Each structure stands twice: as structure tokens, then as C-alpha cells.
C-alpha positions in Angstrom: 122.7 94.1 88.9 120.8 91.8 91.5 117.6 92.1 90.7 115.3 91.4 93.6 111.2 91.5 93.8 110.2 93.0 97.1 108.1 94.5 98.9 107.5 98.7 98.9 106.0 100.2 101.9 103.5 103.0 101.2 100.9 104.0 103.7 100.5 106.2 106.4 101.7 105.6 110.5 100.2 102.2 111.5 98.4 102.0 108.7 100.6 99.8 105.8 100.6 99.0 102.5 102.7 97.4 100.7 103.7 97.8 96.5 105.0 95.1 94.8 108.1 96.2 93.5 111.2 94.7 91.1 114.5 96.7 92.2 118.4 96.8 92.4 119.0 95.0 95.6 121.3 97.9 96.4 118.0 100.7 95.9 116.3 101.1 99.2 113.7 100.1 100.5 111.3 102.7 99.4 113.8 103.7 96.7 114.0 103.9 93.3 112.7 100.8 91.7 112.5 99.4 87.2 108.9 98.5 87.9 105.7 98.4 90.0 104.2 94.6 89.0 101.4 94.6 92.2 100.0 95.6 95.7 99.2 93.9 99.0 97.8 95.7 101.2 97.5 93.3 104.9 95.4 95.7 106.6 92.0 94.2 104.4 89.9 91.4 105.8 90.7 89.6 103.9 93.9 90.3 103.0 94.3 91.6 99.8 97.5 90.5 96.7 97.2 91.9 93.5 100.0 91.0 91.4 100.6 91.2 87.3 101.3 87.6 87.2 102.7 87.8 83.3 105.4 90.5 84.3 106.2 88.1 87.6 107.4 84.9 85.5 109.1 87.7 82.9 111.1 88.7 86.5 111.6 85.3 88.1 112.9 84.1 84.2 115.2 87.2 83.8 117.0 85.9 87.2 115.5 88.3 89.7 115.0 86.4 93.0 111.9 87.2 95.7 112.2 88.7 99.0 111.0 85.8 101.8 107.5 88.1 101.8 107.4 87.9 98.6 107.8 84.7 97.7 106.1 83.4 100.2 102.6 85.6 98.4 103.9 84.8 95.3 103.3 80.3 96.4 100.4 81.4 97.6 99.0 83.1 94.4 100.8 79.6 92.4 103.8 81.8 90.9 106.6 80.5 92.4 107.4 77.0 93.3 107.0 75.8 97.0 110.0 73.9 97.2 111.5 76.3 95.7 110.8 78.9 98.8 111.2 75.3 101.3 115.4 75.2 99.4 115.6 78.7 100.3 114.9 78.9 104.2 116.8 75.4 104.6 119.9 77.3 103.5 119.7 79.8 105.6 119.1 77.5 108.6 121.6 75.6 107.8 124.2 78.6 107.8 122.8 79.3 110.5 123.1 76.8 112.6 126.6 76.3 110.7 127.8 79.8 112.3 126.3 78.3 115.4 128.6 75.6 115.9 131.6 77.0 114.4 131.5 79.9 117.2 133.4 79.1 120.2 131.4 77.9 123.3 131.1 80.8 125.6 131.8 79.4 129.5 132.3 81.0 132.8 
């Protein structure tokens, strides 16, 4: 089972707030989750981000992969190394550039 740490949207229309949850990667965004480890409220000034540091470290040690958005928040909080985040983003960009290079050129 692949486990992800990701955002789960709550709040009303146009007023999002998010819970940081640990969930099976096959579960829907707002569906079933394993554990709630924090919350993020981007509409407050300044945006607030609260997380249970101990539980996040536990899940990361067990192999849970944070989503890109959660990874950025964890880097700001100091729970995730920035280098690891850059490596993931760099790998995605490399994959995209390879895919575009492998695609046949469309010409008239």
C-alpha cells in the first residue's frame, strides 16, 4: 500500500481550508484517510500551518510520500530537507523534457 501525506479540502465554496492527512494513494482527495496530522488555512493573514511534528516524522520514516504542496509546507516548517524536494521537482521536469523530446515534431 502506497501511503501519501496530502491535503484534504474542507471549508465552504470559495473559502478553502485544508487538513493534512495520511492516506492510501488510491483513496479520493476528500475520501478515506489513515490519520489527520495537521491543518493549513491559506485564507488567513498570514496563512497558518499547524502540524504534529512527531507524527509527520513517524510517517516519513515509514516511507510515506508527501504531495508537492505538503512537501513545500514541510520544508518551510523544517521537517523535510529542501534538497529532497528539489530532487523530486527536478526529476519531474526531466521526465517532462524527455517526453517532449521523444514526441514527434508536428509540422505542416
